[in-house]
C-alpha positions in Angstrom: -3.6 1.1 14.4 -5.7 3.8 13.0 -8.0 5.7 15.4 -10.9 5.7 13.1 -11.3 1.8 13.0 -14.0 0.4 14.9 -12.9 -0.7 18.3 -14.6 -4.1 18.4 -13.7 -7.1 16.3 -16.0 -8.1 13.3 -17.6 -6.9 10.2 -20.4 -4.4 10.4 -23.0 -5.9 8.0 -25.7 -4.0 6.3 -29.4 -5.0 6.2 -30.8 -7.0 3.2 -33.8 -4.7 3.5 -31.7 -1.7 2.9 -30.2 -3.2 -0.2 -33.6 -4.4 -1.6 -36.0 -1.5 -0.7 -34.3 1.2 -3.1 -34.9 -1.4 -6.0 -38.5 -2.1 -5.0 -39.4 1.6 -4.4 -37.8 2.7 -7.7 -39.7 -0.1 -9.7 -43.0 0.3 -8.1 -43.0 4.0 -8.2 -41.7 4.3 -11.6 -44.4 2.1 -13.0 -47.2 3.7 -11.0 -46.3 7.5 -10.4 -43.3 8.4 -12.5 -39.5 8.8 -12.5 -39.2 11.7 -10.1 -40.9 9.9 -7.2 -39.1 6.8 -8.0 -35.7 8.6 -7.9 -36.4 10.6 -4.8 -37.8 7.7 -2.9 -34.8 5.3 -3.8 -32.4 8.1 -3.0 -33.9 8.8 0.3 -33.9 5.2 1.3 -30.3 4.7 0.2 -29.1 7.7 2.3 -31.0 6.4 5.3 -29.4 3.1 4.9 -25.9 4.7 4.6 -26.5 6.9 7.9 -27.9 3.6 9.5 -24.6 1.8 8.7 -22.8 4.6 10.2 -24.7 4.6 13.3 -24.1 1.0 13.7 -20.3 1.7 13.9 -19.1 1.3 10.2 -17.0 4.3 10.1 -14.7 4.6 6.9 -14.3 8.3 7.1 -14.9 10.0 3.8 -17.3 7.2 2.5 -20.6 8.5 4.0 -20.4 12.1 3.0 -19.2 11.2 -0.4 -21.9 8.7 -1.2 -24.6 11.0 0.2 -23.5 13.9 -1.9 -23.3 11.6 -5.0 -26.9 10.2 -4.4 -28.2 13.7 -4.0 -26.5 15.1 -7.1 -27.5 12.1 -9.2 -31.2 12.6 -8.1 -31.0 16.4 -8.6 -29.6 16.1 -12.1 -32.4 13.5 -13.0 -35.2 15.7 -11.7 -33.7 18.7 -13.6 -33.8 16.7 -16.9 -37.2 15.5 -16.2 -38.5 19.0 -15.5 -36.6 20.3 -18.6 -34.3 22.6 -16.7 -31.4 20.7 -18.4 -31.4 19.1 -21.8 -28.8 16.4 -22.7 -30.8 15.1 -25.6 -31.7 11.9 -23.8 -34.4 10.8 -21.5 -34.2 11.3 -17.7 -34.1 7.6 -17.3 -31.0 7.4 -19.4 -29.5 10.2 -17.4 -30.2 8.6 -14.1 -28.8 5.2 -15.1 -26.1 6.7 -17.3 -24.6 8.4 -14.2 -24.5 5.0 -12.6 -22.9 3.4 -15.6 -20.2 6.0 -15.7 -19.7 5.8 -12.0 -19.0 2.2 -12.2 -16.4 2.6 -14.9 -14.7 5.5 -12.9 -14.7 3.3 -9.7 -13.1 0.4 -11.6 -10.4 2.7 -13.1 -9.9 4.3 -9.7 -9.3 1.1 -8.0 -7.0 -0.2 -10.8 -5.0 3.1 -10.4 -4.6 2.3 -6.7 -3.2 -1.1 -7.5 -0.8 0.1 -10.1 0.4 2.9 -7.8 1.3 0.2 -5.1 -1.5 1.3 -2.8 -4.3 -1.1 -3.5 -7.7 0.0 -2.2 -8.5 -2.9 -0.1 -5.2 -2.6 1.7 -6.2 0.5 3.4 -9.9 -0.1 3.4 -10.0 -3.5 5.2 -8.4 -2.2 8.5 -11.1 0.4 8.7 -13.8 -2.3 8.6 -12.3 -5.3 10.5 -9.8 -5.5 13.5 -6.5 -6.9 12.2 -3.2 -6.8 14.2 -0.5 -4.5 12.9 1.8 -7.5 12.1 -0.7 -8.8 9.7 -0.9 -5.3 7.9 2.9 -5.1 7.6 3.2 -8.6 6.1 4.1 -8.5 2.5 1.6 -11.3 1.9 -1.3 -9.0 3.1 -0.3 -6.3 0.5 0.0 -8.9 -2.2 -3.3 -10.4 -1.3 -5.1 -7.2 -1.2 -3.7 -6.3 -4.5 -5.0 -9.4 -6.1 -8.4 -9.1 -4.4 -8.7 -5.5 -5.5 -8.5 -6.7 -9.1 -11.8 -8.5 -8.4 -13.4 -5.1 -7.8 -12.0 -3.7 -11.0 -13.4 -6.8 -13.0 -16.8 -6.5 -11.4 -17.2 -2.7 -11.8 -16.1 -2.5 -15.4 -17.8 -5.8 -16.4 -21.2 -4.9 -14.8 -21.0 -1.5 -16.3 -20.6 -3.0 -19.8 -23.5 -5.4 -19.1 -25.6 -2.5 -17.9 -25.0 -0.4 -21.0 -25.8 -3.4 -23.3 -28.8 -4.3 -21.5 -30.1 -0.7 -21.4 -29.7 -0.4 -25.2 -31.2 -3.8 -26.0 -34.3 -4.3 -23.8 -37.3 -2.5 -22.6 -37.1 -0.6 -19.4 -38.7 -2.9 -16.9 -36.8 -5.9 -18.4 -33.6 -3.8 -18.1 -34.2 -2.8 -14.5 -35.2 -6.3 -13.3 -32.5 -8.1 -15.1 -29.8 -5.6 -14.2 -30.8 -5.8 -10.5 -30.9 -9.5 -10.4 -27.7 -10.2 -12.2 -25.7 -7.5 -10.4 -26.9 -8.9 -7.1 -26.0 -12.4 -8.0 -22.6 -11.5 -9.5 -21.6 -9.2 -6.7 -22.6 -11.8 -4.2 -20.3 -14.3 -6.0 -17.6 -11.8 -6.3 -17.7 -10.9 -2.5 -17.8 -14.7 -1.5 -14.9 -15.6 -3.8 -13.0 -12.6 -2.7 -13.4 -13.4 1.0 -12.4 -17.0 0.7 -9.4 -16.0 -1.5 -8.4 -13.4 1.2 -8.9 -15.9 4.0 -6.9 -18.6 2.3 -4.1 -16.3 1.3 -3.6 -14.7 4.8 -4.0 -18.0 6.7 -0.2 -18.7 6.8 0.3 -15.5 8.7 0.4 -16.3 12.5 -1.4 -13.2 13.7 -4.3 -13.6 11.2 -7.3 -14.7 13.3 -9.3 -16.3 10.4 -12.4 -15.4 8.4 -14.7 -17.1 11.0 -13.6 -15.0 13.8 -13.6 -11.7 11.9 -17.2 -12.5 10.8 -18.3 -13.1 14.4 -20.8 -10.3 15.6 -19.5 -7.8 17.8 -20.3 -7.8 21.6 -22.9 -4.9 21.8 -21.6 -4.2 25.2 -18.3 -3.4 23.8 -19.6 -0.8 21.3 
């Protein structure tokens, strides 16, 4: 098994507060102070949340530094546009969210590419998050299941990006922000739930697969 996988069984979950606070901070500060404080506060909290997940044991290698650099770069470009150091001919709000739209499309395309290349993203990501025996990872049914489940990510990333672009172009900013945050949260929750149930059902025939219930059990803090 890979050495960079968490030693204890179980999924290291993030805090609901960490998911909610960047949205709340951005919305409140944007409407009371301005785009720059909103971007900086939301970015700072997101980075804090990412580092916190790393400290809790969720180690997936390149993910943490990559997401940190992305968040900082996105904030820096937005601030530069707002301060008129850069000019793309669009507002700083359009730049900030536009980067997110493009990122979603690129993530969807990248995940699709891993599937078509025969190395679906989930097939090599899952072992870094949960403890699965090598017999499960070597089973053809595991690869097939992760390939199909990875298509759910592709559909979500590309579908939500299209929805975001349409909403941004056809509503006021506050309506866009609240509707986008709400719908993306609900749809992502449904996709994750369906994906986990599908994976669990598909891997159940593999003798060495422990089942979703056991994988979701909290890790023993003494073993960390």
